[in-house]
C-alpha atoms as one frame of an Amber mdcrd trajectory, in Angstrom:
protein
 228.915 175.502  61.288 225.685 175.447  59.253 225.415 172.884  56.765 224.977
 174.349  53.273 223.770 172.342  50.305 224.421 172.622  46.528 221.674 174.760
  45.210 219.307 172.839  42.908 218.556 174.728  39.724 214.868 176.181  39.840
 211.711 174.688  39.400 207.751 175.552  39.473 204.351 175.363  41.612 202.056
 172.647  42.057 198.665 173.010  43.681 199.602 171.097  46.811 199.709 171.452
  50.855 202.641 168.546  51.150 203.895 168.163  54.451 201.532 171.084  55.874
 198.500 169.011  56.171 196.835 171.510  53.814 195.153 168.504  52.225 192.461
 166.539  53.556 190.383 165.482  50.686 190.714 161.998  50.062 190.202 160.363
  46.526 190.975 157.217  45.127 190.536 156.062  41.490 192.293 153.826  38.730
 193.591 154.485  35.538 191.014 151.427  34.549 187.587 151.453  35.571 187.716
 147.564  37.242 190.602 147.754  39.805 190.087 148.986  43.477 193.479 150.255
  44.050 194.730 147.449  46.276 197.727 145.499  45.844 195.897 142.408  46.058
 194.134 142.690  43.074 197.529 143.502  41.453 198.492 140.353  39.547 200.979
 138.901  36.612 199.186 137.171  33.718 201.203 135.754  30.654 203.485 138.299
  29.227 201.445 141.290  31.263 201.856 142.628  34.615 199.212 144.527  36.810
 200.569 146.973  39.508 198.988 149.276  41.953 200.797 152.933  43.019 199.435
 154.766  45.918 199.962 158.275  45.914 200.288 161.063  48.121 198.828 164.340
  47.971 202.317 165.736  46.224 201.783 168.699  44.048 199.762 167.524  41.013
 200.358 164.180  41.788 197.049 164.131  43.179 195.083 164.565  40.026 194.111
 161.614  38.197 194.119 163.869  35.171 198.150 164.166  35.486 198.871 160.991
  36.785 196.944 158.921  34.185 198.843 161.109  31.365 202.388 159.863  33.198
 200.822 156.230  33.239 199.692 156.747  29.255 203.689 157.970  28.424 204.830
 155.005  30.231 202.734 152.368  27.961 204.123 153.530  25.043 207.221 152.153
  26.077 205.843 149.250  28.494 202.480 148.255  26.954 202.723 145.218  28.702
 202.222 146.878  32.393 198.774 148.028  33.934 199.516 150.680  36.559 196.135
 150.870  38.647 196.146 154.105  40.793 195.305 155.388  44.332 194.701 158.705
  45.363 195.564 158.989  49.431 195.887 162.102  51.816 197.480 163.253  54.627
 194.396 162.941  57.493 193.742 159.323  56.512 196.415 158.142  54.230 198.877
 156.716  57.230 195.697 154.852  58.588 194.865 153.359  55.077 198.305 152.104
  54.795 198.782 150.297  57.987 195.277 148.436  57.482 196.632 147.350  54.062
 200.272 145.966  55.994 197.857 144.538  58.516 195.529 142.857  55.984 198.542
 142.157  53.477 197.198 144.002  50.584 199.707 147.191  50.120 200.150 148.374
  46.932 203.462 147.688  44.392 204.649 151.127  44.682 203.918 153.771  47.312
 204.954 157.723  46.666 205.922 159.381  49.545 209.007 160.754  51.747 212.055
 158.850  53.643 210.352 158.840  56.736 207.442 156.758  55.689 209.407 154.526
  52.812 212.697 154.383  54.789 212.313 154.443  58.551 208.767 153.119  59.193
 207.961 150.580  56.491 211.304 149.700  55.323 212.524 149.395  59.249 209.994
 146.881  59.276 211.262 144.949  56.793 208.465 145.500  54.324 209.712 147.215
  51.522 212.128 146.087  48.424 215.364 147.118  48.618 216.010 149.535  45.458
 219.633 149.473  45.645 219.813 148.487  41.814 218.104 151.518  41.075 220.807
 153.323  42.609 223.383 153.118  39.268 226.932 154.670  39.099 225.024 157.115
  36.800 222.272 158.214  38.962 224.310 158.165  42.273 226.890 160.315  40.694
 224.000 163.108  39.510 222.133 162.991  43.232 225.088 163.666  44.492 225.823
 166.413  42.819 222.605 167.685  44.279 222.298 166.564  47.924 224.123 164.413
  49.889 221.563 164.606  52.461 218.959 163.046  49.807 221.545 159.990  49.663
 221.381 159.562  53.184 218.048 159.653  53.580 216.645 157.024  51.457 219.240
 154.574  52.637 218.868 152.455  55.828 220.864 151.907  58.927 221.878 148.258
  57.189 222.539 149.813  54.052 219.886 148.837  52.107 218.005 152.062  49.442
 214.292 151.834  50.493 213.564 154.758  48.444 214.294 156.194  44.837 214.087
 160.190  45.282 212.758 162.472  42.375 211.956 165.492  43.756 213.044 167.872
  47.039 212.833 171.548  48.628 213.586 173.520  51.439 210.194 174.600  53.641
 210.251 178.054  54.754 208.472 180.665  56.470 206.418 184.102  54.823 205.537
 187.533  55.775 202.716 189.755  54.208 205.254 192.080  52.971 202.532 195.055
  52.620 201.740 194.593  56.775 205.260 194.556  57.397 205.826 197.978  55.121
 202.875 199.631  56.527 204.322 198.990  60.318 207.693 200.009  59.452 208.690
 196.729  60.224 210.886 195.685  56.739 214.109 197.578  58.660 214.441 194.587
  60.580 214.998 191.782  57.581 217.837 191.329  55.444 215.791 191.911  52.266
 218.900 190.667  50.415 219.028 187.547  51.859 216.047 187.190  52.936 216.807
 186.211  56.672 216.433 188.346  59.881 217.824 187.789  63.586 215.891 186.487
  66.827 216.042 189.733  68.072 214.809 191.701  64.920 212.111 188.780  64.729
 211.055 189.829  68.376 211.188 193.881  67.247 209.374 193.205  63.777 206.527
 191.466  65.536 205.896 193.703  68.126 205.994 196.706  65.214 203.279 194.681
  63.776 201.355 194.047  66.903 201.466 198.039  67.410 200.457 199.091  64.281
 196.991 197.089  64.508 196.641 196.227  60.611 196.162 192.198  61.635 194.070
 190.132  64.128 197.244 188.835  65.528 200.742 188.667  64.265 201.721 184.954
  64.412 200.407 181.691  65.341 201.884 178.755  66.506 199.407 176.075  65.524
 199.335 173.102  67.956 196.151 171.489  67.131 197.870 168.121  64.994 200.881
 167.115  63.533 200.250 168.626  60.209 202.855 171.070  59.239 204.791 170.388
  62.540 207.839 170.958  60.410 207.550 174.562  60.346 207.204 174.675  64.047
 209.824 172.822  64.887 212.161 175.087  62.419 210.748 178.059  64.326 211.918
 176.651  67.942 215.319 175.194  66.659 216.154 178.436  64.804 215.816 180.709
  67.034 218.830 179.745  69.322 220.635 177.146  66.938 219.409 174.681  68.732
 219.182 170.665  67.585 216.447 168.407  66.716 218.010 165.216  67.359 221.653
 164.168  67.822 224.138 164.085  65.002 223.659 160.124  64.245 219.549 160.747
  64.500 219.565 157.625  67.710 217.451 160.579  70.182 215.526 163.361  70.090
 217.321 166.513  72.012 214.371 168.926  72.198 215.166 169.498  75.885 219.016
 171.235  74.902 219.465 174.397  76.680 218.987 175.943  73.411 215.527 174.537
  72.491 214.451 175.285  75.756 215.765 178.885  75.255 213.522 178.936  72.486
 210.314 177.809  73.599 210.733 180.114  76.732 211.266 182.951  74.162 207.884
 181.566  72.471 205.936 181.596  75.863 206.991 184.999  77.101 205.806 186.162
  73.099 203.016 184.644  73.779 202.030 186.516  77.257 203.040 189.279  75.342
 200.406 188.843  72.375 203.085 188.895  69.709 202.473 184.951  69.082 199.215
 182.862  69.606 199.770 179.801  70.776 196.300 177.986  69.345 195.516 174.080
  70.389 192.528 174.411  67.780 194.805 175.087  64.748 197.171 173.096  62.372
 199.313 174.242  59.608 195.964 174.225  56.982 194.130 176.667  59.000 196.988
 178.995  59.763 198.011 178.752  56.052 194.053 180.033  55.467 194.257 182.576
  58.359 197.731 184.092  56.496 196.120 184.276  52.971 193.082 185.958  54.364
 195.186 188.510  56.123 194.081 187.528  59.908 197.735 186.706  60.415 201.039
 188.831  59.337 203.145 185.409  58.625 203.013 181.275  58.156 205.489 179.032
  59.231 204.632 176.715  56.621 205.581 177.891  53.535 207.210 176.902  50.847
 206.739 176.903  46.517 203.542 174.964  46.601 201.715 176.723  49.015 202.355
 180.126  47.566 200.711 178.594  44.212 197.921 177.371  45.841 196.777 180.568
  47.987 197.858 182.851  45.169 194.018 183.282  44.334 193.374 184.440  47.961
 196.029 186.610  48.483 195.057 190.331  47.937 198.824 190.989  49.412 202.387
 190.391  48.489 203.496 186.804  50.239 207.244 187.412  50.795 209.102 184.199
  51.562 211.524 183.981  54.411 213.917 182.203  56.324 213.173 181.423  59.832
 214.481 183.750  62.400 217.924 182.585  63.894 220.230 184.266  67.048 223.249
 184.570  64.023 220.971 185.056  61.111 221.630 182.051  59.760 219.033 179.822
  59.183 218.779 175.771  58.956 215.488 174.939  56.861 213.594 171.490  57.291
 213.685 169.671  53.581 211.254 167.631  52.060 212.607 164.431  49.971 209.854
 162.480  47.652 210.335 159.617  46.135 209.122 155.934  45.508 209.397 152.898
  46.999 208.137 149.521  46.329 206.437 146.877  49.046 207.468 143.714  48.923
 204.452 141.803  47.911 206.521 138.539  47.119 206.051 138.829  43.201 209.084
 138.832  41.458 206.958 140.415  37.991 205.177 142.649  39.820 207.970 143.969
  41.208 210.074 144.092  38.265 207.347 145.921  36.935 206.966 148.549  39.642
 210.917 149.017  38.825 210.411 149.899  35.032 207.779 152.262  36.273 209.699
 154.183  38.985 213.227 154.162  36.167 210.888 155.919  33.774 209.003 158.266
  36.142 211.993 159.227  37.731 215.041 159.026  35.287 213.721 159.350  31.658
 214.922 162.611  30.118 212.079 163.376  28.990 209.433 162.429  31.261 211.764
 162.778  34.323 211.516 166.873  34.158 207.677 166.921  33.843 207.634 164.568
  36.876 209.250 166.913  39.039 206.961 169.927  37.452 204.309 168.579  38.638
 205.756 168.051  42.422 206.212 171.939  42.551 209.395 171.223  43.753 213.090
 170.702  42.780 214.779 167.411  41.142 216.889 165.675  42.642 218.996 164.811
  39.463 221.345 167.467  38.908 221.363 166.963  35.124 217.845 167.808  35.064
 219.004 171.864  35.281 216.520 174.355  35.579 213.166 172.337  34.686 211.077
 175.575  34.998 212.925 177.782  32.413 210.758 179.116  29.891 207.669 178.325
  31.959 205.324 180.858  33.690 206.682 179.621  37.034 210.053 180.256  36.553
 210.711 183.537  38.453 208.498 182.327  41.092 210.339 179.071  41.338 213.867
 181.095  41.412 213.229 182.714  44.607 212.335 179.500  46.207 215.673 177.934
  44.775 217.545 180.558  47.449 216.321 178.682  49.956 217.913 175.218  49.048
 221.693 175.620  50.385 219.897 176.720  53.771 218.545 173.135  54.050 219.332
 171.351  57.492 220.090 168.077  58.627 217.478 165.730  57.351 216.972 164.353
  60.857 213.251 163.150  59.747 214.481 159.079  59.550 215.115 159.076  62.926
 213.166 156.178  64.752 209.949 156.669  66.329 209.262 159.643  64.243 205.209
 158.898  64.250 205.050 158.978  67.815 207.417 161.848  68.542 205.328 163.727
  65.996 202.001 163.267  68.415 204.553 164.324  71.394 205.787 167.577  69.762
 202.089 169.498  69.275 201.057 167.911  73.052 204.069 169.667  74.053 203.526
 173.023  72.459 200.249 172.775  74.064 201.737 172.323  77.752 203.748 175.324
  77.231 201.282 177.495  75.631 199.209 177.055  79.057 201.883 177.802  80.972
 203.699 174.344  81.910 207.631 175.067  82.980 209.375 175.167  79.498 212.437
 172.833  80.983 209.277 170.150  82.405 206.915 170.350  79.034 210.646 169.744
  76.963 211.935 166.926  78.897 208.302 164.968  79.147 208.403 165.409  75.050
 212.067 163.906  74.846 210.938 160.951  77.256 208.164 159.945  75.045 210.040
 160.336  72.115 213.092 158.426  72.858 210.779 155.567  74.399 209.195 155.280
  71.032 212.476 154.509  69.542 213.263 151.585  71.366
């Protein structure tokens, strides 16, 4: 049985390419002109405390105007806490954090997901245990939305290294107009936005035969950007699993996954899909937006908002194709962690900021809306009701019950991402699929140890 989640109420768009590697513009600033954004510059002085927040480009949380507005609201309640901000991107952000760790100049707060906060920095004992933020009330509220969120934020030793704010289920999309003209809409279940692997192949053939686009679909493998899309494609085609249930090892070499990779290799030879080692998800998204490709494997509500002004057609969000027509989607979870800099005053101040941003009845929903995703707190309900984005977000809320296991917390996560796109390049070059998958698993599982 494929796991289903409780549906979170519908939400809105944001101008971001979170987890798809689309934002590569680095920016940094502070809500005060004298601070560099480094944790080393934060200090507690008398009754005032200065802390630093580093945020990855999650929706409008990449915009200084938006974040400074939130900080201004926070300061109405806590004028004694000064918050400086630095904005990271997904191209250089991880390197910047690594450098800060080595220099012992980490920020106080960082905004990202469990694969970084919990299974990477938390596992290295660099983070503060946030169990005290997980009150009975917060736990009950979040558990109504998703047990997967709670599990992902908690380490194997029982400590919470992340306090979550929002989530989504990543999906794919098709060019509805091209599919209609190619008579390929008959291969999808429009009511549930699902399709079988068999009908996926038939649709690709129809689109190719129509000659309406340069390429029906692109398996991008030039880097890790948007790799959740290619993983979901492979895993869903024949109901394969990316890791074992306990997240102790990678299982991309299973019979189901090898069969899926073989299918894609055969489709590549037939011109139905194009493996491209020069492209990442941001490139594929752009080609989809300009009509060069008939579908994107890296889609979500935020991307639909980001490319709305560029698309001269109707993007139609879809589940990934699966042999039984029941997709398991990769999920995204974003929240806050605190680096342990040994200063209790700064740690306490950081916790106050997180409480306000995530839990405040008025601010919490606004914080979520700025991400363009969905609240982890069930009590927030439909944060987009009455907004111009209500209808669009209602569509994407339908994908949330199909969110599968959040395996991103498996050890060796960073190393396996590189091994994954290397494997896809090998498959595209004609390497025996089973051998390529075996090499990936060997490399990824060695990284766990």
